GUBAKE-165779 format. One record per residue (C-alpha): residue in one letter; chain; x negated, y, z. Coordinates in steps of 0.1 Angstrom, whole numbers, plus 5000, padded with zeros to 4 digits. Each point is the difference from the previous one (the first is absolute). Layout:
BEGIN
<site r="A" c="A" u="X" v="Y" w="Z"/>
...
//
This chain:
BEGIN
<site r="X" c="A" u="7172" v="2171" w="4704"/>
<site r="X" c="A" u="5009" v="5023" w="5031"/>
<site r="X" c="A" u="5035" v="5022" w="5001"/>
<site r="X" c="A" u="4993" v="5037" w="5004"/>
<site r="X" c="A" u="5029" v="5009" w="5010"/>
<site r="X" c="A" u="5011" v="5036" w="4996"/>
<site r="X" c="A" u="5006" v="5019" w="5028"/>
<site r="X" c="A" u="5037" v="5021" w="5001"/>
<site r="X" c="A" u="5036" v="4987" w="5004"/>
<site r="X" c="A" u="5001" v="4973" w="4975"/>
<site r="X" c="A" u="5037" v="5001" w="4999"/>
<site r="X" c="A" u="5002" v="5034" w="4977"/>
<site r="X" c="A" u="4994" v="4989" w="4968"/>
<site r="X" c="A" u="4995" v="5031" w="4986"/>
<site r="X" c="A" u="4978" v="4996" w="4967"/>
<site r="X" c="A" u="5014" v="4987" w="4969"/>
<site r="X" c="A" u="4975" v="4976" w="4982"/>
<site r="X" c="A" u="4999" v="5005" w="4959"/>
<site r="X" c="A" u="5002" v="4973" w="4977"/>
<site r="X" c="A" u="5026" v="4972" w="5018"/>
<site r="X" c="A" u="5028" v="5009" w="4972"/>
<site r="X" c="A" u="4976" v="4977" w="4975"/>
<site r="X" c="A" u="4993" v="4973" w="5022"/>
<site r="X" c="A" u="5028" v="4980" w="5002"/>
<site r="X" c="A" u="4984" v="4969" w="5002"/>
<site r="X" c="A" u="4977" v="5013" w="5029"/>
<site r="X" c="A" u="5024" v="5013" w="5020"/>
<site r="X" c="A" u="5026" v="4969" w="4997"/>
<site r="X" c="A" u="4970" v="4981" w="5010"/>
<site r="X" c="A" u="4993" v="5017" w="5029"/>
<site r="X" c="A" u="5033" v="5003" w="5016"/>
<site r="X" c="A" u="5008" v="4958" w="4989"/>
<site r="X" c="A" u="5027" v="5004" w="4979"/>
<site r="X" c="A" u="5017" v="5022" w="4977"/>
<site r="X" c="A" u="5027" v="5019" w="5008"/>
<site r="X" c="A" u="5037" v="4987" w="4992"/>
<site r="X" c="A" u="5018" v="5025" w="4974"/>
<site r="X" c="A" u="5015" v="5031" w="5019"/>
<site r="X" c="A" u="4978" v="4982" w="5033"/>
<site r="X" c="A" u="4978" v="5029" w="5017"/>
<site r="X" c="A" u="4971" v="4987" w="5022"/>
<site r="X" c="A" u="4984" v="5020" w="5016"/>
<site r="X" c="A" u="4969" v="4986" w="5024"/>
<site r="X" c="A" u="4970" v="5013" w="5021"/>
<site r="X" c="A" u="4963" v="4982" w="4993"/>
<site r="X" c="A" u="4965" v="5004" w="5009"/>
<site r="X" c="A" u="4986" v="5012" w="4971"/>
<site r="X" c="A" u="4962" v="5001" w="4992"/>
<site r="X" c="A" u="4983" v="5034" w="4990"/>
<site r="X" c="A" u="4975" v="4986" w="4974"/>
<site r="X" c="A" u="4973" v="5028" w="4983"/>
<site r="X" c="A" u="4989" v="4983" w="4964"/>
<site r="X" c="A" u="4968" v="5018" w="4988"/>
<site r="X" c="A" u="5000" v="4977" w="4972"/>
<site r="X" c="A" u="5031" v="5008" w="4986"/>
<site r="X" c="A" u="4998" v="5009" w="4959"/>
<site r="X" c="A" u="5028" v="5028" w="5003"/>
<site r="X" c="A" u="4989" v="5020" w="5034"/>
<site r="X" c="A" u="4966" v="4993" w="5021"/>
<site r="X" c="A" u="5022" v="5019" w="5023"/>
<site r="X" c="A" u="5032" v="4975" w="5002"/>
<site r="X" c="A" u="5010" v="4987" w="5029"/>
<site r="X" c="A" u="5029" v="4968" w="5001"/>
<site r="X" c="A" u="5026" v="4992" w="5019"/>
<site r="X" c="A" u="5005" v="4965" w="5011"/>
<site r="X" c="A" u="5025" v="4975" w="5016"/>
<site r="X" c="A" u="4994" v="4964" w="5006"/>
<site r="X" c="A" u="4975" v="5002" w="4975"/>
<site r="X" c="A" u="5016" v="5019" w="4968"/>
<site r="X" c="A" u="4994" v="5035" w="4989"/>
<site r="X" c="A" u="5030" v="5015" w="5004"/>
<site r="X" c="A" u="4992" v="5036" w="4992"/>
<site r="X" c="A" u="4968" v="5029" w="5004"/>
<site r="X" c="A" u="4996" v="5030" w="5015"/>
<site r="X" c="A" u="5004" v="5026" w="4977"/>
<site r="X" c="A" u="4967" v="5014" w="4980"/>
<site r="X" c="A" u="5004" v="5033" w="5021"/>
<site r="X" c="A" u="5003" v="4981" w="5028"/>
<site r="X" c="A" u="4974" v="4976" w="4995"/>
<site r="X" c="A" u="4970" v="5025" w="4991"/>
<site r="X" c="A" u="5011" v="5014" w="5036"/>
<site r="X" c="A" u="4997" v="4969" w="5019"/>
<site r="X" c="A" u="4973" v="4987" w="4981"/>
<site r="X" c="A" u="4975" v="5004" w="5027"/>
<site r="X" c="A" u="5017" v="4987" w="5033"/>
<site r="X" c="A" u="5011" v="4972" w="4980"/>
<site r="X" c="A" u="4967" v="4990" w="4987"/>
<site r="X" c="A" u="4985" v="5004" w="5033"/>
<site r="X" c="A" u="5027" v="4980" w="5018"/>
<site r="X" c="A" u="4988" v="4970" w="4970"/>
<site r="X" c="A" u="4968" v="5008" w="5004"/>
<site r="X" c="A" u="5004" v="4991" w="5041"/>
<site r="X" c="A" u="5009" v="4967" w="4987"/>
<site r="X" c="A" u="5037" v="5011" w="5008"/>
<site r="X" c="A" u="5033" v="5005" w="4981"/>
<site r="X" c="A" u="5025" v="5025" w="5006"/>
<site r="X" c="A" u="5031" v="4986" w="5015"/>
<site r="X" c="A" u="5033" v="5020" w="5003"/>
<site r="X" c="A" u="5037" v="4995" w="4995"/>
<site r="X" c="A" u="5016" v="4996" w="4967"/>
<site r="X" c="A" u="5041" v="5001" w="4995"/>
<site r="X" c="A" u="5014" v="4988" w="4963"/>
<site r="X" c="A" u="5033" v="5001" w="4987"/>
<site r="X" c="A" u="5011" v="4985" w="4973"/>
<site r="X" c="A" u="5033" v="4991" w="4977"/>
<site r="X" c="A" u="5014" v="4984" w="4975"/>
<site r="X" c="A" u="5024" v="5021" w="4978"/>
<site r="X" c="A" u="5022" v="4999" w="4969"/>
<site r="X" c="A" u="4983" v="5019" w="4972"/>
<site r="X" c="A" u="5024" v="5030" w="4988"/>
<site r="X" c="A" u="4980" v="4994" w="4965"/>
<site r="X" c="A" u="5009" v="4964" w="4997"/>
<site r="X" c="A" u="5024" v="4979" w="5018"/>
<site r="X" c="A" u="4984" v="4969" w="4991"/>
<site r="X" c="A" u="4968" v="5012" w="5017"/>
<site r="X" c="A" u="4991" v="5006" w="5041"/>
<site r="X" c="A" u="4974" v="5025" w="5009"/>
<site r="X" c="A" u="4977" v="4995" w="5032"/>
<site r="X" c="A" u="4995" v="5032" w="5017"/>
<site r="X" c="A" u="4970" v="5006" w="5033"/>
<site r="X" c="A" u="4988" v="5020" w="5019"/>
<site r="X" c="A" u="4968" v="4997" w="5021"/>
<site r="X" c="A" u="4996" v="5027" w="5033"/>
<site r="X" c="A" u="4966" v="4998" w="5023"/>
<site r="X" c="A" u="4992" v="5017" w="5030"/>
<site r="X" c="A" u="4970" v="5019" w="4994"/>
<site r="X" c="A" u="4985" v="5028" w="5021"/>
<site r="X" c="A" u="4986" v="5030" w="4992"/>
<site r="X" c="A" u="4967" v="4993" w="4989"/>
<site r="X" c="A" u="4983" v="5018" w="5031"/>
<site r="X" c="A" u="5018" v="4976" w="5020"/>
<site r="X" c="A" u="4990" v="4969" w="4992"/>
<site r="X" c="A" u="4962" v="4993" w="5012"/>
<site r="X" c="A" u="4986" v="5012" w="5036"/>
<site r="X" c="A" u="4977" v="5027" w="5001"/>
<site r="X" c="A" u="4979" v="4985" w="5023"/>
<site r="X" c="A" u="4991" v="4958" w="4995"/>
<site r="X" c="A" u="4978" v="5001" w="5028"/>
<site r="X" c="A" u="4990" v="4972" w="5027"/>
<site r="X" c="A" u="5036" v="4985" w="4988"/>
<site r="X" c="A" u="4990" v="4965" w="5003"/>
<site r="X" c="A" u="5015" v="4990" w="5031"/>
<site r="X" c="A" u="5032" v="5029" w="4999"/>
<site r="X" c="A" u="5039" v="4983" w="4995"/>
<site r="X" c="A" u="5011" v="5027" w="4984"/>
<site r="X" c="A" u="5040" v="4998" w="5007"/>
<site r="X" c="A" u="5025" v="4995" w="4974"/>
<site r="X" c="A" u="5017" v="5039" w="4986"/>
<site r="X" c="A" u="5025" v="5011" w="5026"/>
<site r="X" c="A" u="5022" v="5034" w="5010"/>
<site r="X" c="A" u="4975" v="5030" w="5006"/>
<site r="X" c="A" u="4990" v="5011" w="5036"/>
<site r="X" c="A" u="4984" v="5031" w="5007"/>
<site r="X" c="A" u="4961" v="5000" w="5013"/>
<site r="X" c="A" u="4997" v="5029" w="5028"/>
<site r="X" c="A" u="4968" v="5016" w="5011"/>
<site r="X" c="A" u="4981" v="4998" w="4965"/>
<site r="X" c="A" u="4995" v="5040" w="5001"/>
<site r="X" c="A" u="4973" v="4991" w="5025"/>
<site r="X" c="A" u="4978" v="4975" w="4978"/>
<site r="X" c="A" u="5007" v="5022" w="4967"/>
<site r="X" c="A" u="4963" v="4999" w="4994"/>
<site r="X" c="A" u="4998" v="4966" w="4996"/>
<site r="X" c="A" u="5036" v="4996" w="4981"/>
<site r="X" c="A" u="4987" v="5029" w="4976"/>
<site r="X" c="A" u="4974" v="4976" w="4986"/>
<site r="X" c="A" u="5028" v="4979" w="4985"/>
<site r="X" c="A" u="5025" v="5028" w="4985"/>
<site r="X" c="A" u="5003" v="4991" w="4965"/>
<site r="X" c="A" u="4997" v="5031" w="4973"/>
<site r="X" c="A" u="5031" v="5001" w="4999"/>
<site r="X" c="A" u="5009" v="4996" w="5035"/>
<site r="X" c="A" u="5018" v="4970" w="5004"/>
<site r="X" c="A" u="4996" v="4964" w="4997"/>
<site r="X" c="A" u="4999" v="4965" w="5025"/>
<site r="X" c="A" u="4976" v="4987" w="5028"/>
<site r="X" c="A" u="4995" v="4975" w="5019"/>
<site r="X" c="A" u="4997" v="5004" w="5038"/>
<site r="X" c="A" u="4995" v="4975" w="5028"/>
<site r="X" c="A" u="5024" v="4998" w="5027"/>
<site r="X" c="A" u="4988" v="4996" w="5038"/>
<site r="X" c="A" u="5017" v="4999" w="5031"/>
<site r="X" c="A" u="4991" v="5028" w="5025"/>
<site r="X" c="A" u="5003" v="5000" w="5037"/>
<site r="X" c="A" u="5008" v="5033" w="5015"/>
<site r="X" c="A" u="5002" v="5003" w="5041"/>
<site r="X" c="A" u="5024" v="5028" w="5009"/>
<site r="X" c="A" u="4997" v="5020" w="5030"/>
<site r="X" c="A" u="5022" v="4975" w="5023"/>
<site r="X" c="A" u="4980" v="4972" w="4991"/>
<site r="X" c="A" u="5023" v="4986" w="4973"/>
<site r="X" c="A" u="4985" v="4990" w="4970"/>
<site r="X" c="A" u="5013" v="5011" w="4968"/>
<site r="X" c="A" u="4992" v="4975" w="4965"/>
<site r="X" c="A" u="4999" v="5016" w="4969"/>
<site r="X" c="A" u="4989" v="4994" w="4963"/>
<site r="X" c="A" u="4968" v="5019" w="4989"/>
<site r="X" c="A" u="4990" v="5002" w="4964"/>
<site r="X" c="A" u="4963" v="4999" w="4988"/>
<site r="X" c="A" u="4991" v="5008" w="4961"/>
<site r="X" c="A" u="4968" v="4981" w="4992"/>
<site r="X" c="A" u="4992" v="4998" w="5042"/>
<site r="X" c="A" u="5006" v="5036" w="5009"/>
<site r="X" c="A" u="5035" v="5011" w="5014"/>
<site r="X" c="A" u="5022" v="5022" w="4986"/>
<site r="X" c="A" u="5028" v="4998" w="5020"/>
<site r="X" c="A" u="5024" v="4980" w="5018"/>
<site r="X" c="A" u="5036" v="4990" w="4997"/>
<site r="X" c="A" u="5028" v="5013" w="5025"/>
<site r="X" c="A" u="5013" v="4976" w="5029"/>
<site r="X" c="A" u="5026" v="4994" w="4986"/>
<site r="X" c="A" u="4983" v="4990" w="4968"/>
<site r="X" c="A" u="4974" v="4977" w="5012"/>
<site r="X" c="A" u="5027" v="4975" w="5017"/>
<site r="X" c="A" u="5005" v="4990" w="4961"/>
<site r="X" c="A" u="4967" v="4989" w="4997"/>
<site r="X" c="A" u="4983" v="4991" w="5033"/>
<site r="X" c="A" u="5013" v="4961" w="4996"/>
<site r="X" c="A" u="4981" v="5001" w="4965"/>
<site r="X" c="A" u="4968" v="5015" w="5009"/>
<site r="X" c="A" u="5000" v="4970" w="5028"/>
<site r="X" c="A" u="5010" v="4981" w="4983"/>
<site r="X" c="A" u="4973" v="5003" w="4969"/>
<site r="X" c="A" u="4973" v="5001" w="5030"/>
<site r="X" c="A" u="5009" v="4968" w="5013"/>
<site r="X" c="A" u="4991" v="4987" w="4966"/>
<site r="X" c="A" u="4965" v="5021" w="4999"/>
<site r="X" c="A" u="5015" v="5024" w="4974"/>
<site r="X" c="A" u="5009" v="5039" w="5002"/>
<site r="X" c="A" u="5028" v="5015" w="4985"/>
<site r="X" c="A" u="5006" v="5021" w="4973"/>
<site r="X" c="A" u="5023" v="5025" w="4988"/>
<site r="X" c="A" u="5008" v="5021" w="4968"/>
<site r="X" c="A" u="4999" v="5035" w="5006"/>
<site r="X" c="A" u="5009" v="5032" w="4976"/>
<site r="X" c="A" u="4972" v="5026" w="5003"/>
<site r="X" c="A" u="5010" v="5033" w="4989"/>
<site r="X" c="A" u="4987" v="5034" w="5006"/>
<site r="X" c="A" u="4977" v="5032" w="4987"/>
<site r="X" c="A" u="4969" v="5018" w="5009"/>
<site r="X" c="A" u="5016" v="5010" w="5034"/>
<site r="X" c="A" u="5019" v="4969" w="5016"/>
<site r="X" c="A" u="5005" v="4962" w="4994"/>
<site r="X" c="A" u="5031" v="4976" w="5012"/>
<site r="X" c="A" u="5003" v="4966" w="4998"/>
<site r="X" c="A" u="5032" v="4979" w="4998"/>
<site r="X" c="A" u="5003" v="4961" w="5004"/>
<site r="X" c="A" u="5017" v="4979" w="4984"/>
<site r="X" c="A" u="5001" v="4964" w="5013"/>
<site r="X" c="A" u="5022" v="4972" w="5007"/>
<site r="X" c="A" u="5010" v="4999" w="5040"/>
<site r="X" c="A" u="5000" v="4972" w="5020"/>
<site r="X" c="A" u="5036" v="4990" w="4998"/>
<site r="X" c="A" u="4993" v="5001" w="4960"/>
<site r="X" c="A" u="4975" v="4974" w="4995"/>
<site r="X" c="A" u="5007" v="4964" w="4988"/>
<site r="X" c="A" u="4986" v="4971" w="5017"/>
<site r="X" c="A" u="4978" v="4993" w="4965"/>
<site r="X" c="A" u="4982" v="5037" w="5007"/>
<site r="X" c="A" u="4996" v="4994" w="5036"/>
<site r="X" c="A" u="4984" v="4964" w="4991"/>
<site r="X" c="A" u="4978" v="5012" w="4975"/>
<site r="X" c="A" u="4993" v="5040" w="5008"/>
<site r="X" c="A" u="4978" v="5003" w="4963"/>
<site r="X" c="A" u="4975" v="5020" w="5003"/>
<site r="X" c="A" u="4992" v="5032" w="4975"/>
<site r="X" c="A" u="4983" v="4989" w="4966"/>
<site r="X" c="A" u="4969" v="5015" w="4996"/>
<site r="X" c="A" u="5002" v="5024" w="4970"/>
<site r="X" c="A" u="4972" v="4999" w="4972"/>
<site r="X" c="A" u="4978" v="5037" w="5001"/>
<site r="X" c="A" u="5015" v="5029" w="4983"/>
<site r="X" c="A" u="4986" v="5002" w="4967"/>
<site r="X" c="A" u="5001" v="5017" w="4965"/>
<site r="X" c="A" u="5007" v="4963" w="4989"/>
<site r="X" c="A" u="5014" v="4968" w="5009"/>
<site r="X" c="A" u="4985" v="4968" w="4989"/>
<site r="X" c="A" u="5042" v="4988" w="4993"/>
<site r="X" c="A" u="5002" v="4964" w="4989"/>
<site r="X" c="A" u="5018" v="4996" w="4962"/>
<site r="X" c="A" u="5039" v="4993" w="5007"/>
<site r="X" c="A" u="5015" v="5002" w="4965"/>
<site r="X" c="A" u="5022" v="4974" w="4999"/>
<site r="X" c="A" u="5010" v="5005" w="4960"/>
<site r="X" c="A" u="5035" v="4998" w="5010"/>
<site r="X" c="A" u="5023" v="5018" w="4976"/>
<site r="X" c="A" u="5034" v="5014" w="4998"/>
<site r="X" c="A" u="5028" v="4979" w="4988"/>
<site r="X" c="A" u="5011" v="5020" w="4974"/>
<site r="X" c="A" u="4975" v="5013" w="4975"/>
<site r="X" c="A" u="5001" v="5023" w="4975"/>
<site r="X" c="A" u="4986" v="4982" w="4965"/>
<site r="X" c="A" u="4992" v="5036" w="4989"/>
<site r="X" c="A" u="4975" v="5007" w="5026"/>
<site r="X" c="A" u="4967" v="4989" w="4983"/>
<site r="X" c="A" u="5007" v="5025" w="4975"/>
<site r="X" c="A" u="5014" v="5029" w="5026"/>
<site r="X" c="A" u="4966" v="5011" w="5011"/>
<site r="X" c="A" u="5014" v="5037" w="5000"/>
<site r="X" c="A" u="5025" v="4991" w="5022"/>
<site r="X" c="A" u="4979" v="4991" w="5029"/>
<site r="X" c="A" u="5003" v="5026" w="5029"/>
<site r="X" c="A" u="4994" v="5004" w="5037"/>
<site r="X" c="A" u="5027" v="5001" w="5025"/>
<site r="X" c="A" u="5005" v="5029" w="5022"/>
<site r="X" c="A" u="4985" v="5001" w="5036"/>
<site r="X" c="A" u="5041" v="4994" w="5015"/>
<site r="X" c="A" u="5014" v="4973" w="5001"/>
<site r="X" c="A" u="5012" v="5002" w="4967"/>
<site r="X" c="A" u="4984" v="4974" w="4975"/>
<site r="X" c="A" u="4976" v="4968" w="4995"/>
<site r="X" c="A" u="4967" v="5005" w="4993"/>
<site r="X" c="A" u="4994" v="5002" w="4964"/>
<site r="X" c="A" u="5023" v="4983" w="4976"/>
<site r="X" c="A" u="5016" v="5007" w="4967"/>
<site r="X" c="A" u="5031" v="5014" w="4989"/>
<site r="X" c="A" u="5023" v="4999" w="4972"/>
<site r="X" c="A" u="5021" v="5025" w="4987"/>
<site r="X" c="A" u="5031" v="4987" w="5010"/>
<site r="X" c="A" u="5035" v="5015" w="4982"/>
<site r="X" c="A" u="5019" v="5021" w="5027"/>
<site r="X" c="A" u="5038" v="4992" w="5005"/>
<site r="X" c="A" u="5026" v="5025" w="4984"/>
<site r="X" c="A" u="4996" v="5032" w="5027"/>
<site r="X" c="A" u="4959" v="5004" w="4992"/>
<site r="X" c="A" u="4983" v="5012" w="5038"/>
<site r="X" c="A" u="4966" v="5004" w="5002"/>
<site r="X" c="A" u="4986" v="4981" w="5028"/>
<site r="X" c="A" u="4970" v="5010" w="5019"/>
<site r="X" c="A" u="4978" v="4980" w="5022"/>
<site r="X" c="A" u="5016" v="5016" w="5028"/>
<site r="X" c="A" u="5031" v="4984" w="4991"/>
<site r="X" c="A" u="4990" v="4966" w="4998"/>
<site r="X" c="A" u="4984" v="5001" w="5034"/>
<site r="X" c="A" u="5035" v="4992" w="5012"/>
<site r="X" c="A" u="5027" v="4969" w="4991"/>
<site r="X" c="A" u="5026" v="5010" w="4977"/>
<site r="X" c="A" u="5023" v="4994" w="5031"/>
<site r="X" c="A" u="4987" v="5021" w="5014"/>
<site r="X" c="A" u="5003" v="5026" w="4973"/>
<site r="X" c="A" u="5043" v="4992" w="4995"/>
<site r="X" c="A" u="5005" v="5009" w="5038"/>
<site r="X" c="A" u="4980" v="5029" w="4995"/>
<site r="X" c="A" u="5019" v="5010" w="4972"/>
<site r="X" c="A" u="5033" v="4992" w="5023"/>
<site r="X" c="A" u="4983" v="5020" w="5032"/>
<site r="X" c="A" u="4996" v="5027" w="4974"/>
<site r="X" c="A" u="5038" v="5005" w="4994"/>
<site r="X" c="A" u="5008" v="4996" w="5040"/>
<site r="X" c="A" u="4977" v="5027" w="5008"/>
<site r="X" c="A" u="5016" v="5020" w="4967"/>
<site r="X" c="A" u="5035" v="5002" w="5017"/>
<site r="X" c="A" u="4986" v="5006" w="5034"/>
<site r="X" c="A" u="4980" v="5028" w="4990"/>
<site r="X" c="A" u="5027" v="5014" w="4972"/>
<site r="X" c="A" u="5028" v="4997" w="5031"/>
<site r="X" c="A" u="4978" v="5022" w="5021"/>
<site r="X" c="A" u="4993" v="5025" w="4974"/>
<site r="X" c="A" u="5037" v="4999" w="4990"/>
<site r="X" c="A" u="5014" v="5026" w="5033"/>
<site r="X" c="A" u="4973" v="5024" w="4984"/>
<site r="X" c="A" u="5027" v="5024" w="4984"/>
<site r="X" c="A" u="5003" v="5007" w="4959"/>
<site r="X" c="A" u="4970" v="4974" w="4991"/>
<site r="X" c="A" u="5008" v="4975" w="5027"/>
<site r="X" c="A" u="5018" v="4981" w="4972"/>
<site r="X" c="A" u="4977" v="5006" w="4974"/>
<site r="X" c="A" u="4974" v="4991" w="5023"/>
<site r="X" c="A" u="5017" v="4962" w="5008"/>
<site r="X" c="A" u="5001" v="4993" w="4967"/>
<site r="X" c="A" u="4963" v="5010" w="4991"/>
<site r="X" c="A" u="4990" v="4978" w="5030"/>
<site r="X" c="A" u="5024" v="4970" w="4989"/>
<site r="X" c="A" u="4990" v="5001" w="4963"/>
<site r="X" c="A" u="4958" v="5000" w="5010"/>
<site r="X" c="A" u="5009" v="4970" w="5022"/>
<site r="X" c="A" u="5019" v="4982" w="4968"/>
<site r="X" c="A" u="4970" v="5008" w="4981"/>
<site r="X" c="A" u="4976" v="4987" w="5027"/>
<site r="X" c="A" u="5022" v="4968" w="5004"/>
<site r="X" c="A" u="5002" v="4993" w="4963"/>
<site r="X" c="A" u="4959" v="5009" w="4992"/>
<site r="X" c="A" u="4993" v="4976" w="5030"/>
<site r="X" c="A" u="5023" v="4969" w="4982"/>
<site r="X" c="A" u="4981" v="5008" w="4967"/>
<site r="X" c="A" u="4964" v="4993" w="5025"/>
<site r="X" c="A" u="5014" v="4970" w="5013"/>
<site r="X" c="A" u="5013" v="4985" w="4964"/>
<site r="X" c="A" u="4966" v="5009" w="4987"/>
<site r="X" c="A" u="4981" v="4984" w="5030"/>
<site r="X" c="A" u="5019" v="4969" w="4995"/>
<site r="X" c="A" u="4997" v="5000" w="4959"/>
<site r="X" c="A" u="4961" v="5005" w="5009"/>
<site r="X" c="A" u="4998" v="4967" w="5027"/>
<site r="X" c="A" u="5015" v="4980" w="4971"/>
<site r="X" c="A" u="4976" v="5011" w="4971"/>
<site r="X" c="A" u="4967" v="4975" w="5003"/>
<site r="X" c="A" u="4967" v="5021" w="5013"/>
<site r="X" c="A" u="4969" v="4992" w="5013"/>
<site r="X" c="A" u="4985" v="5009" w="5034"/>
<site r="X" c="A" u="4977" v="4988" w="5022"/>
//
């Protein structure tokens, strides 16, 4: 199956995958080995985002797969939002492809010195929904689209607003694919100036400055030599009054020989539709740890929130919290135990700094300083308790997608 690489800077792993903590076998298989005690492994892999319309738990489910292993899922809210996009890609005979950072470590258990525990975290690069598919997909069969690169402004696009307006989405921002063409301008003294003209579906929508053009002219010439047009991703942004274009493509000095030799053309996408024909993809791959009481806890099924916090539906037992009960919200679960501990220390530091400033106030300064210090200590205590609860939750058998 052909890969559809998500546009953007895929070295920025901005999205937390869920359910990876319950897939020890799958994560270690994707890594190639299990970490030794206290050894931290952190590696970046190519990951496939595979929609699973036949998933018995959630027809919107999108699994994250590395080296053929399901290592987690998009949370349920995100899967619902991204469903039309990934279903369209799958219906086009492709699979959405991105980068995943896998972190794993094995630590001694604080509950049982004789047992080591496996911890893992998976983050992927996932653009905003409106920055994955181009708003135009016409006549791209012979267009080789440059790999994503730094942002550069197109000039003169305001003169072509009547054409650009037809592509502006409702939210005012999206992606298009432009084609790049050599433009020769003859100056009054007879000298020629070589620039780059950009077109949107065959119609001129602006040009690049002389300095910017020099970054792309060699690649345009190379594409022409092998009978192709050069395409480039561009962000389009605007309103009913104006629009602007910002190109995002690798410069000639940034391209590798493999891409220059193949210059892959942009794959055709299935037309937009309300429903897409997506092949079944559910593997039945279950988490490493499974709660034997899961089948009896139908009422425990719940949906994950929309913000990267938990997996698609899962059965959760009621763990006995450690001493010093603290209520853990879904917002708290978005962050790792280590993040909560670091945050607690930061609260004390901030409290001391703010308190020192307030201490200079006559009469009430010392009281304010003590108050700030108390708040910082209380915040630190709560953060440590949250970290302990989250660590304990991870040690309790749960079943997630």
